[in-house]
Backbone as CSV, one residue per row, in Angstrom:
resi,resn,N_x,N_y,N_z,CA_x,CA_y,CA_z,C_x,C_y,C_z
1,MET,0.839,-1.187,0.000,0.000,0.000,0.000,0.882,1.248,0.000
2,ILE,0.641,2.122,-0.970,1.350,3.393,-1.042,0.514,4.449,-0.337
3,VAL,1.143,5.203,0.564,0.459,6.260,1.301,1.180,7.578,1.052
4,TYR,0.560,8.661,1.531,1.194,9.977,1.455,1.558,10.396,2.871
5,PHE,2.793,10.894,3.033,3.223,11.347,4.353,4.185,12.519,4.206
6,ASN,3.732,13.686,4.614,4.577,14.889,4.660,5.380,15.116,3.385
7,GLY,4.664,15.134,2.252,5.302,15.492,0.994,5.805,14.331,0.167
8,GLU,5.659,13.104,0.674,6.172,11.947,-0.055,5.110,10.874,-0.213
9,PHE,5.168,10.167,-1.334,4.414,8.930,-1.512,5.376,7.779,-1.241
10,LEU,5.028,6.900,-0.316,5.937,5.834,0.062,5.149,4.646,0.595
11,PRO,5.778,3.452,0.664,5.073,2.300,1.221,4.633,2.565,2.660
12,GLU,3.479,2.072,2.993,2.906,2.327,4.317,3.864,1.962,5.442
13,GLU,4.582,0.828,5.286,5.451,0.356,6.361,6.674,1.241,6.575
14,GLU,6.926,2.171,5.661,8.080,3.062,5.813,7.732,4.368,6.514
15,VAL,6.484,4.585,6.821,6.076,5.821,7.496,6.591,5.814,8.930
16,ARG,7.166,6.911,9.356,7.667,7.061,10.715,7.066,8.333,11.315
17,ILE,6.155,8.155,12.262,5.509,9.293,12.914,6.091,9.440,14.312
18,SER,6.471,10.646,14.666,7.087,10.904,15.961,6.124,10.595,17.102
19,PRO,6.611,9.991,18.194,5.757,9.808,19.368,5.348,11.134,20.000
20,ASN,6.029,12.202,19.622,5.668,13.531,20.121,4.663,14.243,19.218
21,ASP,4.158,13.528,18.200,3.176,14.180,17.330,1.936,14.543,18.139
22,ARG,1.425,15.736,17.907,0.277,16.214,18.676,-0.976,15.356,18.450
23,GLY,-1.066,14.742,17.283,-2.195,13.853,17.047,-2.144,12.645,17.959
24,PHE,-0.934,12.121,18.207,-0.749,10.978,19.095,-0.931,11.379,20.551
25,MET,-0.402,12.525,20.927,-0.439,12.958,22.327,-1.800,13.499,22.757
26,PHE,-2.421,14.305,21.878,-3.609,15.053,22.288,-4.818,14.869,21.376
27,ALA,-4.736,14.025,20.362,-5.771,13.985,19.315,-5.951,15.375,18.724
28,ASP,-4.844,16.085,18.582,-4.832,17.482,18.146,-4.729,17.519,16.622
29,GLY,-5.850,17.262,15.968,-5.847,17.258,14.520,-7.237,16.999,13.976
30,VAL,-7.327,16.963,12.663,-8.610,16.758,11.987,-8.439,15.701,10.899
31,TYR,-9.573,15.260,10.347,-9.514,14.259,9.291,-10.692,14.439,8.345
32,GLU,-10.609,13.788,7.195,-11.701,13.707,6.234,-11.675,12.322,5.608
33,VAL,-12.831,11.881,5.151,-12.945,10.617,4.419,-13.711,10.899,3.130
34,VAL,-13.089,10.588,1.997,-13.663,10.864,0.677,-13.910,9.537,-0.031
35,ARG,-15.051,9.435,-0.682,-15.391,8.200,-1.405,-14.960,8.313,-2.862
36,SER,-14.287,7.265,-3.324,-13.891,7.173,-4.726,-14.732,6.106,-5.406
37,TYR,-15.486,6.513,-6.419,-16.277,5.586,-7.227,-15.546,5.369,-8.546
38,GLU,-14.783,4.288,-8.613,-14.013,3.964,-9.823,-13.221,5.177,-10.309
39,GLY,-12.525,5.789,-9.373,-11.658,6.912,-9.701,-12.292,8.279,-9.605
40,HIS,-13.617,8.349,-9.500,-14.274,9.646,-9.334,-14.406,9.959,-7.851
41,LEU,-13.819,11.070,-7.417,-13.855,11.473,-6.012,-15.125,12.283,-5.785
42,PHE,-16.125,11.640,-5.220,-17.462,12.211,-5.122,-17.498,13.353,-4.118
43,ARG,-17.964,14.496,-4.599,-18.122,15.714,-3.795,-16.821,16.106,-3.082
44,LEU,-15.706,15.948,-3.786,-14.408,16.267,-3.188,-14.330,17.718,-2.734
45,ASP,-14.845,18.633,-3.538,-14.752,20.054,-3.182,-15.428,20.338,-1.847
46,GLU,-16.602,19.714,-1.627,-17.295,19.932,-0.355,-16.492,19.370,0.816
47,HIS,-15.866,18.225,0.602,-15.024,17.647,1.655,-13.853,18.575,1.978
48,LEU,-13.258,19.153,0.965,-12.111,20.029,1.190,-12.526,21.321,1.888
49,VAL,-13.686,21.825,1.558,-14.185,23.019,2.251,-14.394,22.718,3.737
50,ARG,-14.981,21.554,4.037,-15.181,21.181,5.438,-13.840,20.964,6.139
51,LEU,-12.878,20.371,5.438,-11.544,20.189,6.004,-10.936,21.533,6.387
52,LYS,-11.031,22.491,5.485,-10.483,23.818,5.752,-11.173,24.463,6.952
53,ARG,-12.485,24.297,7.038,-13.230,24.862,8.164,-12.791,24.222,9.487
54,SER,-12.584,22.902,9.486,-12.132,22.221,10.699,-10.738,22.693,11.101
55,LEU,-9.838,22.822,10.126,-8.490,23.298,10.421,-8.510,24.718,10.993
56,GLU,-9.318,25.579,10.411,-9.406,26.950,10.906,-9.966,26.990,12.322
57,ALA,-10.925,26.113,12.618,-11.510,26.091,13.959,-10.476,25.697,15.011
58,LEU,-9.536,24.803,14.628,-8.490,24.372,15.554,-7.218,25.197,15.410
59,ARG,-7.222,26.173,14.509,-6.079,27.069,14.285,-4.838,26.288,13.864
60,ILE,-5.058,25.305,12.972,-3.972,24.567,12.350,-3.790,25.101,10.940
61,GLU,-2.547,25.334,10.549,-2.268,25.873,9.214,-2.789,24.914,8.152
62,SER,-3.529,25.447,7.207,-4.144,24.616,6.173,-3.240,24.492,4.957
63,PRO,-3.018,23.265,4.463,-2.307,23.115,3.189,-3.167,23.673,2.053
64,GLU,-2.561,23.871,0.910,-3.325,24.290,-0.256,-4.319,23.189,-0.624
65,LEU,-5.589,23.566,-0.778,-6.599,22.558,-1.063,-6.347,21.880,-2.406
66,ALA,-5.768,22.615,-3.349,-5.461,22.015,-4.652,-4.453,20.885,-4.501
67,SER,-3.497,21.055,-3.595,-2.506,19.997,-3.389,-3.145,18.771,-2.740
68,ILE,-4.099,18.992,-1.843,-4.806,17.875,-1.223,-5.586,17.099,-2.277
69,SER,-6.208,17.817,-3.181,-6.952,17.169,-4.262,-6.027,16.285,-5.097
70,LEU,-4.848,16.789,-5.431,-3.891,16.020,-6.223,-3.409,14.791,-5.458
71,ILE,-3.194,14.942,-4.162,-2.759,13.818,-3.331,-3.801,12.703,-3.366
72,CYS,-5.060,13.061,-3.210,-6.133,12.060,-3.213,-6.172,11.302,-4.534
73,ARG,-6.089,12.034,-5.640,-6.142,11.389,-6.949,-4.916,10.507,-7.182
74,GLU,-3.772,10.990,-6.739,-2.541,10.221,-6.929,-2.570,8.918,-6.129
75,LEU,-3.126,8.968,-4.935,-3.213,7.753,-4.119,-4.060,6.690,-4.809
76,VAL,-5.183,7.099,-5.373,-6.046,6.155,-6.077,-5.293,5.524,-7.245
77,ASP,-4.589,6.343,-8.004,-3.856,5.833,-9.165,-2.699,4.923,-8.760
78,ARG,-1.892,5.357,-7.788,-0.715,4.582,-7.398,-1.085,3.229,-6.801
79,ASN,-2.253,3.147,-6.179,-2.673,1.892,-5.579,-3.616,1.098,-6.480
80,ARG,-3.711,1.517,-7.744,-4.473,0.803,-8.769,-5.922,0.573,-8.343
81,MET,-6.535,1.639,-7.859,-7.926,1.540,-7.420,-8.856,2.396,-8.276
82,ALA,-8.392,2.794,-9.438,-9.202,3.645,-10.302,-10.402,2.925,-10.884
83,ARG,-10.430,1.604,-10.793,-11.588,0.841,-11.284,-12.367,0.198,-10.142
84,LEU,-12.057,0.623,-8.924,-12.693,0.042,-7.745,-13.413,1.122,-6.958
85,GLU,-14.206,0.702,-5.983,-14.744,1.632,-5.005,-13.784,1.673,-3.828
86,ALA,-13.526,2.872,-3.322,-12.506,3.009,-2.293,-12.824,4.192,-1.386
87,LEU,-12.157,4.214,-0.237,-12.240,5.329,0.695,-10.855,5.923,0.884
88,ILE,-10.776,7.242,0.786,-9.518,7.950,1.032,-9.602,8.593,2.409
89,TYR,-8.642,8.267,3.265,-8.586,8.838,4.609,-7.466,9.866,4.641
90,LEU,-7.778,11.075,5.073,-6.813,12.171,5.148,-6.782,12.702,6.578
91,GLN,-5.587,12.828,7.135,-5.439,13.307,8.515,-4.357,14.376,8.588
92,ILE,-4.657,15.455,9.289,-3.697,16.542,9.485,-3.652,16.873,10.969
93,THR,-2.449,16.802,11.556,-2.290,17.168,12.962,-1.451,18.440,13.076
94,ARG,-1.337,18.954,14.304,-0.585,20.195,14.510,0.920,19.988,14.394
95,GLY,1.350,18.738,14.321,2.767,18.464,14.138,3.416,17.874,15.374
96,ALA,4.723,17.679,15.331,5.483,17.053,16.418,6.255,18.102,17.206
97,TYR,6.097,18.031,18.527,6.783,18.963,19.441,6.745,18.342,20.830
98,ARG,7.577,18.805,21.721,7.564,18.257,23.074,6.179,18.440,23.709
99,ARG,5.854,17.586,24.658,4.498,17.534,25.192,4.218,18.716,26.129
100,VAL,3.627,19.747,25.554,3.114,20.890,26.316,1.714,21.171,25.793
101,HIS,0.838,21.657,26.665,-0.541,21.858,26.250,-0.704,23.049,25.310
102,SER,0.117,24.071,25.467,0.027,25.224,24.566,0.543,24.858,23.187
103,PHE,0.185,25.671,22.188,0.598,25.397,20.816,2.120,25.443,20.684
104,PRO,2.679,24.632,19.787,4.117,24.705,19.522,4.468,25.979,18.760
105,PRO,5.758,26.278,18.604,6.167,27.484,17.870,5.689,27.439,16.419
106,PRO,5.627,28.586,15.772,5.122,28.660,14.391,5.926,27.835,13.388
107,ASP,7.201,27.558,13.688,8.001,26.823,12.714,7.738,25.312,12.741
108,VAL,6.926,24.827,13.679,6.550,23.411,13.698,5.468,23.184,12.646
109,ARG,5.766,22.341,11.697,4.867,22.137,10.569,3.825,21.062,10.880
110,PRO,2.614,21.199,10.344,1.603,20.148,10.519,2.057,18.822,9.915
111,THR,1.574,17.737,10.473,1.791,16.405,9.921,0.617,16.073,9.008
112,VAL,0.908,15.712,7.766,-0.131,15.407,6.791,0.030,13.953,6.361
113,TYR,-1.040,13.188,6.509,-1.009,11.768,6.169,-2.286,11.415,5.413
114,ALA,-2.159,10.558,4.404,-3.339,10.112,3.657,-3.134,8.691,3.176
115,GLN,-4.225,7.925,3.132,-4.187,6.554,2.636,-5.491,6.250,1.922
116,VAL,-5.472,5.200,1.124,-6.674,4.768,0.418,-6.873,3.281,0.671
117,SER,-8.123,2.869,0.810,-8.418,1.455,1.029,-9.631,1.069,0.196
118,GLU,-9.608,-0.154,-0.285,-10.731,-0.642,-1.081,-11.974,-0.768,-0.213
119,LEU,-13.119,-0.406,-0.783,-14.392,-0.479,-0.066,-15.254,-1.572,-0.691
120,HIS,-15.799,-2.413,0.148,-16.723,-3.450,-0.296,-18.093,-3.147,0.316
121,PRO,-18.926,-2.361,-0.371,-20.226,-1.977,0.198,-21.086,-3.197,0.505
122,ALA,-21.727,-3.152,1.657,-22.641,-4.237,2.039,-24.010,-3.941,1.440
123,GLU,-24.162,-4.290,0.176,-25.384,-3.942,-0.541,-26.625,-4.589,0.077
124,GLU,-26.433,-5.739,0.731,-27.596,-6.402,1.328,-28.202,-5.575,2.452
125,GLU,-27.393,-4.714,3.085,-27.933,-3.877,4.156,-28.976,-2.911,3.622
126,ALA,-28.753,-2.398,2.425,-29.730,-1.493,1.826,-30.994,-2.224,1.413
127,THR,-30.873,-3.519,1.196,-32.022,-4.317,0.761,-32.873,-4.793,1.926
128,VAL,-32.215,-5.206,3.009,-32.963,-5.796,4.134,-33.082,-4.861,5.330
129,GLY,-32.265,-3.795,5.365,-32.323,-2.868,6.487,-31.387,-3.270,7.612
130,ILE,-31.219,-2.351,8.562,-30.260,-2.559,9.646,-30.904,-2.270,10.999
131,GLU,-30.222,-2.693,12.051,-30.640,-2.424,13.414,-29.694,-1.407,14.043
132,VAL,-30.230,-0.545,14.923,-29.409,0.424,15.643,-29.763,0.376,17.120
133,ILE,-28.844,0.912,17.922,-29.098,1.077,19.347,-28.998,2.557,19.683
134,LEU,-29.375,2.918,20.893,-29.287,4.286,21.376,-28.271,4.357,22.501
135,VAL,-27.427,5.401,22.484,-26.441,5.603,23.551,-26.449,7.073,23.948
136,GLY,-26.090,7.327,25.195,-25.971,8.708,25.644,-24.811,9.405,24.965
137,ASP,-24.978,10.674,24.637,-23.958,11.441,23.926,-22.991,12.063,24.928
138,THR,-21.785,11.489,25.026,-20.767,11.991,25.950,-19.667,12.767,25.235
139,ARG,-19.893,13.120,23.978,-18.864,13.812,23.196,-18.721,15.265,23.632
140,TRP,-17.626,15.908,23.166,-17.447,17.320,23.476,-18.446,18.154,22.692
141,SER,-18.474,19.449,22.947,-19.531,20.299,22.386,-19.181,20.907,21.035
142,ARG,-18.111,20.419,20.379,-17.773,20.908,19.039,-17.719,19.753,18.051
143,CYS,-18.817,19.008,18.005,-18.899,17.873,17.084,-18.961,18.319,15.629
144,ASP,-19.189,19.619,15.394,-19.195,20.139,14.030,-17.794,20.192,13.437
145,ILE,-16.774,20.059,14.274,-15.388,19.970,13.808,-15.059,18.489,13.626
146,LYS,-14.533,18.135,12.472,-14.217,16.719,12.218,-12.829,16.428,12.812
147,SER,-12.788,16.388,14.140,-11.519,16.236,14.841,-11.204,14.769,15.093
148,LEU,-9.964,14.507,15.537,-9.521,13.143,15.806,-10.043,12.615,17.140
149,ALA,-10.652,13.456,17.948,-11.096,13.062,19.293,-12.367,12.227,19.194
150,LEU,-12.216,10.944,18.863,-13.354,10.090,18.535,-13.583,8.956,19.532
151,LEU,-12.997,9.035,20.723,-13.155,7.937,21.669,-14.620,7.640,22.001
152,PRO,-15.482,8.637,22.261,-16.890,8.301,22.496,-17.536,7.601,21.299
153,ASN,-17.153,7.987,20.090,-17.670,7.326,18.888,-17.210,5.882,18.823
154,VAL,-15.943,5.655,19.160,-15.390,4.300,19.144,-16.133,3.413,20.151
155,LEU,-16.350,3.940,21.361,-17.036,3.161,22.387,-18.482,2.874,21.985
156,ALA,-19.141,3.855,21.366,-20.524,3.651,20.920,-20.588,2.619,19.807
157,ALA,-19.669,2.705,18.849,-19.651,1.738,17.746,-19.371,0.327,18.254
158,GLU,-18.484,0.201,19.234,-18.188,-1.116,19.786,-19.387,-1.674,20.544
159,GLU,-20.088,-0.820,21.286,-21.288,-1.287,21.980,-22.328,-1.797,20.980
160,ALA,-22.474,-1.071,19.871,-23.407,-1.515,18.840,-22.992,-2.881,18.293
161,ARG,-21.700,-3.053,18.016,-21.224,-4.337,17.484,-21.475,-5.465,18.473
162,GLU,-21.184,-5.206,19.746,-21.357,-6.249,20.757,-22.822,-6.634,20.926
163,ARG,-23.712,-5.699,20.632,-25.137,-5.977,20.783,-25.792,-6.398,19.468
164,GLY,-24.976,-6.642,18.461,-25.484,-7.151,17.194,-26.159,-6.116,16.326
165,ALA,-25.834,-4.834,16.527,-26.441,-3.749,15.749,-25.419,-3.157,14.790
166,ARG,-25.908,-2.467,13.783,-25.037,-1.871,12.764,-24.476,-0.535,13.207
167,GLU,-25.231,0.221,14.018,-24.830,1.581,14.367,-25.439,1.972,15.711
168,ALA,-24.830,2.962,16.345,-25.340,3.539,17.587,-25.722,4.987,17.318
169,LEU,-26.910,5.375,17.740,-27.365,6.758,17.612,-27.168,7.478,18.938
170,PHE,-26.544,8.654,18.875,-26.312,9.447,20.077,-27.581,10.197,20.482
171,VAL,-27.877,10.179,21.783,-29.019,10.905,22.328,-28.502,11.916,23.344
172,ARG,-28.845,13.178,23.146,-28.438,14.253,24.061,-29.673,15.019,24.511
173,ASP,-29.873,15.104,25.804,-31.026,15.820,26.362,-32.335,15.349,25.737
174,GLY,-32.447,14.048,25.520,-33.677,13.480,24.991,-33.831,13.579,23.494
175,MET,-32.845,14.174,22.792,-32.915,14.349,21.342,-31.911,13.440,20.641
176,VAL,-32.361,12.800,19.556,-31.465,11.969,18.755,-30.671,12.892,17.833
177,ILE,-29.342,12.797,17.905,-28.484,13.751,17.193,-27.967,13.182,15.868
178,GLU,-27.229,12.078,15.951,-26.616,11.444,14.783,-26.022,10.121,15.221
179,GLY,-25.459,9.381,14.281,-24.821,8.120,14.601,-23.360,8.306,14.953
180,SER,-22.713,7.225,15.367,-21.301,7.296,15.728,-20.428,7.575,14.517
181,ARG,-20.941,7.248,13.312,-20.182,7.528,12.086,-21.116,7.818,10.916
182,SER,-22.249,8.414,11.209,-23.230,8.696,10.158,-24.216,9.744,10.639
183,ASN,-24.905,10.363,9.690,-26.023,11.239,10.027,-27.312,10.427,10.052
184,PHE,-28.394,11.083,10.427,-29.632,10.378,10.729,-30.822,11.188,10.232
185,ALA,-31.853,10.489,9.759,-33.086,11.158,9.314,-34.254,10.198,9.481
186,GLY,-35.449,10.759,9.487,-36.666,9.968,9.534,-37.626,10.423,8.449
187,VAL,-38.583,9.596,8.149,-39.617,9.936,7.161,-40.970,9.743,7.831
188,ARG,-41.784,10.782,7.761,-43.114,10.720,8.362,-44.106,11.427,7.454
189,SER,-45.119,10.710,7.047,-46.154,11.258,6.156,-45.536,11.885,4.912
190,GLY,-44.490,11.243,4.378,-43.870,11.696,3.136,-42.842,12.790,3.284
191,THR,-42.601,13.290,4.493,-41.624,14.344,4.733,-40.374,13.768,5.370
192,LEU,-39.218,14.150,4.831,-37.953,13.758,5.426,-37.623,14.730,6.551
193,VAL,-37.383,14.195,7.736,-37.071,15.004,8.918,-35.662,14.661,9.365
194,THR,-34.815,15.674,9.555,-33.443,15.440,9.984,-33.051,16.493,11.004
195,PRO,-32.247,16.137,12.002,-31.841,17.129,13.001,-31.142,18.317,12.352
196,PRO,-31.315,19.515,12.903,-30.684,20.707,12.329,-29.186,20.728,12.612
197,GLU,-28.455,21.485,11.823,-27.017,21.622,12.033,-26.773,22.458,13.291
198,THR,-26.026,21.883,14.228,-25.608,22.587,15.439,-24.173,22.186,15.742
199,ASN,-23.621,22.745,16.810,-22.267,22.367,17.215,-22.201,20.944,17.764
200,TYR,-23.343,20.312,17.990,-23.366,18.943,18.498,-23.464,17.905,17.381
201,MET,-23.422,18.357,16.136,-23.565,17.427,15.016,-22.589,17.781,13.908
202,LEU,-22.005,16.764,13.287,-21.175,16.986,12.111,-22.072,17.025,10.887
203,SER,-21.996,18.111,10.162,-22.818,18.237,8.963,-22.211,17.402,7.843
204,GLY,-22.836,16.274,7.552,-22.286,15.341,6.584,-22.448,15.805,5.143
205,ILE,-21.452,15.506,4.323,-21.534,15.819,2.894,-22.671,15.023,2.254
206,SER,-22.776,13.741,2.599,-23.847,12.910,2.036,-25.213,13.369,2.520
207,ARG,-25.282,13.877,3.741,-26.534,14.451,4.244,-26.991,15.592,3.330
208,GLY,-26.033,16.441,2.947,-26.361,17.532,2.033,-26.825,17.023,0.687
209,VAL,-26.191,15.939,0.200,-26.603,15.349,-1.074,-28.047,14.864,-0.982
210,VAL,-28.393,14.187,0.114,-29.748,13.655,0.270,-30.774,14.785,0.321
211,ILE,-30.449,15.865,0.999,-31.369,17.014,1.042,-31.564,17.583,-0.363
212,GLU,-30.474,17.663,-1.127,-30.582,18.115,-2.522,-31.483,17.175,-3.323
213,LEU,-31.271,15.895,-3.163,-32.061,14.909,-3.906,-33.542,15.034,-3.565
214,CYS,-33.833,15.251,-2.296,-35.234,15.414,-1.895,-35.876,16.576,-2.637
215,GLY,-35.120,17.672,-2.823,-35.646,18.816,-3.564,-36.033,18.437,-4.979
216,GLY,-35.175,17.652,-5.634,-35.462,17.240,-6.998,-36.564,16.209,-7.107
217,LEU,-36.764,15.437,-6.029,-37.784,14.387,-6.045,-39.129,14.859,-5.499
218,GLY,-39.179,16.111,-5.075,-40.429,16.636,-4.527,-40.736,16.125,-3.131
219,ILE,-39.699,15.709,-2.396,-39.888,15.238,-1.019,-39.658,16.415,-0.074
220,PRO,-40.649,16.828,0.692,-40.446,17.927,1.642,-39.378,17.555,2.672
221,VAL,-38.604,18.548,3.105,-37.558,18.338,4.114,-37.799,19.278,5.283
222,GLU,-37.748,18.731,6.467,-37.911,19.513,7.688,-36.687,19.268,8.570
223,GLN,-35.980,20.331,8.893,-34.826,20.213,9.775,-35.236,20.701,11.164
224,ARG,-35.346,19.758,12.078,-35.782,20.084,13.443,-35.277,19.010,14.392
225,PRO,-35.217,19.322,15.682,-34.814,18.295,16.656,-35.784,17.111,16.637
226,ILE,-35.240,15.919,16.839,-36.052,14.696,16.852,-35.974,14.075,18.251
227,PRO,-37.037,14.178,19.041,-37.026,13.569,20.372,-36.948,12.043,20.288
228,GLN,-36.251,11.459,21.233,-36.154,9.996,21.278,-37.529,9.351,21.333
229,ARG,-38.454,9.980,22.059,-39.787,9.387,22.225,-40.564,9.321,20.922
230,GLU,-40.116,10.096,19.885,-40.819,10.109,18.598,-40.292,9.077,17.613
231,LEU,-39.170,8.428,17.926,-38.500,7.605,16.925,-39.426,6.581,16.286
232,LEU,-40.147,5.860,17.094,-40.960,4.776,16.554,-42.288,5.252,15.995
233,ARG,-42.490,6.566,15.964,-43.675,7.115,15.305,-43.407,7.394,13.830
234,PHE,-42.136,7.317,13.428,-41.787,7.557,12.036,-42.120,6.338,11.192
235,ASP,-42.451,6.596,9.943,-42.708,5.503,8.999,-41.414,4.816,8.583
236,GLU,-40.333,5.626,8.468,-39.022,5.104,8.092,-37.954,5.878,8.847
237,LEU,-36.817,5.227,9.097,-35.634,5.862,9.646,-34.453,5.522,8.754
238,LEU,-33.507,6.470,8.629,-32.402,6.294,7.691,-31.071,6.687,8.327
239,LEU,-30.007,5.984,7.949,-28.642,6.425,8.175,-28.112,6.995,6.869
240,ILE,-27.293,8.045,6.981,-26.737,8.690,5.796,-25.253,8.934,6.041
241,GLY,-24.392,8.537,5.098,-22.969,8.754,5.288,-22.161,8.462,4.039
242,THR,-20.862,8.783,4.099,-19.980,8.609,2.947,-19.884,7.153,2.527
243,SER,-19.676,6.253,3.466,-19.587,4.838,3.109,-20.962,4.184,3.061
244,ALA,-21.896,4.668,3.889,-23.231,4.062,3.952,-24.149,4.528,2.833
245,GLU,-23.892,5.734,2.303,-24.828,6.388,1.376,-26.179,6.549,2.081
246,VAL,-27.156,5.710,1.766,-28.466,5.747,2.432,-28.801,4.328,2.888
247,LEU,-28.956,4.151,4.199,-29.272,2.828,4.734,-30.560,2.889,5.546
248,PRO,-31.506,2.001,5.268,-32.760,1.985,6.027,-32.589,1.313,7.386
249,ILE,-33.132,1.938,8.415,-33.146,1.364,9.763,-34.498,0.687,9.961
250,ILE,-34.482,-0.597,10.281,-35.755,-1.302,10.464,-36.010,-1.674,11.926
251,SER,-34.997,-1.412,12.803,-35.162,-1.768,14.211,-34.337,-0.830,15.075
252,VAL,-34.948,-0.328,16.161,-34.269,0.510,17.149,-34.411,-0.163,18.507
253,GLU,-33.291,-0.535,19.092,-33.314,-1.212,20.391,-34.233,-2.436,20.366
254,GLY,-34.236,-3.147,19.242,-35.027,-4.360,19.128,-36.494,-4.146,18.807
255,ARG,-36.902,-2.890,18.600,-38.304,-2.592,18.289,-38.416,-2.165,16.828
256,GLU,-39.416,-2.671,16.137,-39.559,-2.423,14.699,-39.871,-0.965,14.396
257,VAL,-39.300,-0.503,13.291,-39.634,0.808,12.734,-40.685,0.584,11.648
258,GLY,-41.802,1.294,11.729,-42.866,1.109,10.748,-43.342,-0.334,10.749
259,ASN,-43.324,-0.937,9.572,-43.754,-2.341,9.473,-42.579,-3.315,9.522
260,GLY,-41.395,-2.775,9.889,-40.220,-3.631,9.992,-39.573,-3.970,8.673
261,GLN,-40.019,-3.306,7.594,-39.484,-3.548,6.259,-38.835,-2.272,5.712
262,VAL,-37.990,-2.430,4.716,-37.392,-1.277,4.047,-38.497,-0.482,3.356
263,GLY,-38.540,0.820,3.628,-39.622,1.650,3.121,-39.363,2.229,1.737
264,PRO,-40.392,2.798,1.107,-40.259,3.317,-0.262,-39.333,4.517,-0.374
265,THR,-39.287,5.374,0.640,-38.420,6.548,0.547,-36.955,6.146,0.585
266,ALA,-36.627,5.180,1.429,-35.246,4.688,1.475,-34.827,4.122,0.129
267,LYS,-35.687,3.336,-0.485,-35.377,2.767,-1.796,-35.198,3.866,-2.839
268,LEU,-36.087,4.848,-2.812,-36.036,5.934,-3.789,-34.760,6.751,-3.636
269,LEU,-34.406,7.097,-2.385,-33.217,7.919,-2.146,-31.938,7.150,-2.436
270,LYS,-31.927,5.861,-2.135,-30.750,5.050,-2.452,-30.516,5.027,-3.962
271,ARG,-31.569,4.827,-4.717,-31.453,4.798,-6.167,-31.037,6.168,-6.704
272,ALA,-31.635,7.224,-6.165,-31.310,8.580,-6.615,-29.875,8.945,-6.267
273,PHE,-29.394,8.473,-5.116,-28.008,8.743,-4.718,-27.044,8.136,-5.727
274,ARG,-27.281,6.887,-6.090,-26.403,6.229,-7.063,-26.487,6.904,-8.426
275,GLU,-27.659,7.364,-8.794,-27.803,8.083,-10.056,-27.018,9.391,-10.025
276,ALA,-27.001,10.061,-8.870,-26.223,11.293,-8.730,-24.733,11.009,-8.861
277,VAL,-24.290,9.888,-8.318,-22.887,9.497,-8.459,-22.553,9.257,-9.924
278,GLU,-23.407,8.531,-10.616,-23.165,8.230,-12.039,-23.143,9.502,-12.875
279,GLU,-24.049,10.408,-12.570,-24.078,11.682,-13.318,-22.793,12.466,-13.076
280,ALA,-22.317,12.487,-11.816,-21.078,13.198,-11.512,-19.889,12.567,-12.223
281,ARG,-19.875,11.266,-12.337,-18.775,10.580,-13.027,-18.747,10.904,-14.512
282,ARG,-19.896,11.151,-15.088,-19.952,11.422,-16.537,-19.535,12.838,-16.896
283,ARG,-19.488,13.717,-15.932,-19.153,15.116,-16.230,-17.686,15.284,-16.581
C-alpha cells in the first residue's frame, strides 16, 4: 500500500511518525474521508471546504486545497484503485513537538497523512435494512469539527457491534443527534425530517446530497430536533454517510420501525443517490 506522508508517496510500512506528534499525544488534529467511485472522487470540493473549516476552527495551518486534491487522486492511481470503489482517509495534525498543552512554535509544521483502502459496500444492508441502538452522547460540544477526538464514537460503535447492531445513535437531552459515524433522518407522512445543524452534530456531505435529492424528487424536508420518544412514530428511519450512502433502519433497540421492512423513501433515495454518483462521473 502506497500512502502519502509529509510530501512523499511511500510504502505504508516506511512511514515514521514521531511519538511527540500532537495527534498521538492530544488527538490534536482533523480528518476527512472521501469516497472514490471507480476513480471519481465524489463531492471532493465539499469535503475540502469542510476540512479547511475544521483546520481553521483548531487554528492549524491549512495546506493548499489544490494539493490535497492532487494527493487524493494520486493515491487512487498509485494503488491501482481507479476501477474500484474506495475510501480515502486524510489526517492533518498540529505536528510534532515536546508535550506541552500550549501550541508549539510557528516553525513546527503540521503532519499530513493520507491513505486509500478498497471499499466493499454491504449492498444487502440497503435491501434488508439494519438495526441500531441508542447511547448517551458523551462527546465534546464541538462535534461540528471533524476532529480526531473520537473515543466516544469508538465506544458507541463497539457497543453496537457487541449488541449485534449496525450503528449507535447518540441521544443528548432526549434528542437523537446522529450516529457514531453517520447522520440520521426519519420519514413521516412523506416528509424527510433530519436534526438541524448545530455544534453537536457533524454536517455530513452525504446528508447535504440527500437534502438536494429530496428537492429534486419533490420530497419535503424539515430540519428540526427529533425527540427519542418520537423515533418509533416515524414511517421510516435512515442512516446517511460517505460509506453508507443511504441505509434503512428497520429496528431501534429491538423494536420495529414502521412495518419492519425497508420503506419506499429509502429505496427511492438510495437509487437517486447512485444516479447522482453516475451523473457526476460522466461530467
